N, C-alpha and C positions, 0 to 999 in steps of 0.2 A: 813457245809453240811453233812448230815447224809447219810450213805450208809450201805449196808449189804455185808458181805463176807460169801460165801458158801464154805465149805470144808467137806471132809469125813475122817474118821480115821478107823483103824482096829477094834476098840472096844470102849465101853462106857468109860472105864478107861482112855484111851488115850485122848478121847474127853474132859473129865472132867479136865484132867491135862492142856490141851491147853486152855480151856475156863477159868478156874480159874486163870491161869497165866496172860492171857490177861486182865481180869478184875482187878486183883491185881496191875498190872503194868500201869493201866490207859489207855490201848490201846483199850478197849471196855467197854461200859457201861452195856451190857447185852449179854449173849451167850445162845442161845437155843440149846438143844441137843436132838436129836431123837436117842435113843440108838440102834435101830435095824432096818436096812433097807436092802433089797436085791439089790445087784448091779450086773449088767451084762455088760461086757466090752470086748473089743478085746485086747489081749495081745500076741504079737509076732505071729499074724495071727490066733490065736485060741480064740474061745469064752470062757470066764471064768465067773464064778459066785462066789460071796462071800457075806458075811454079813459084814456090816459096820455101823458106827454111823455117823450121820449128825450133823454138827455144823453150826448154823447161827449166825454170829457175828454182833452185832449192834454197830456201831462206827461212830465217826466223826474224828478220828485220821488220820494222813497221811497214805495213803494206802501202800506205799512202806515200811514204818516202820513196819506196822502190818503184811504185807505179809512176810517180812524177819523174823519176830519173829515166825510166824506160821511155816515157813519152818525150823527154828532152833529147834522147839519143836516137829516137826512131825516125825513119824517113817517111813513114806513112802519116798523113794528116790525122787520121782516126785509126790508130792501131788497136787491135784486140789485146787487152791485158786482163787476163782472167785469173782470179785467185781460186785455188783449189785447196781446201782444208784437208790435212792429213789426220786421220783418226788414230792410226797406230803405226809404229815404226820400230824396227829392232834397235835395242839399246846400244849395241856396238856402233851402229851408224850415228845415233844421236850423240854418243860420246865423241866420235870422230868429228862430227860437224861442229861441235862446240869448242874444239881446241883452238888456241890462238894461232 
């Protein structure tokens, strides 16, 4: 089963490090990186704003293993690591993603 993992990092360099490691280790077959997004969030009761990079990890590996590896590589103490189940995908893409 294919699914996506969404996470953010402090910058493009951190995102590339995580993405490249996941692909090299066979924990993802593709990682998309959007290098600059604006984030607005609540931190200790105060609204904060920052620039981050977004990673979308495409994988069929065990989620707990991928989540643990992202956490090990991540610079945030508490990173957002969200699993998004994919209900349907074109078969050409699934064939490509499962090649060695």
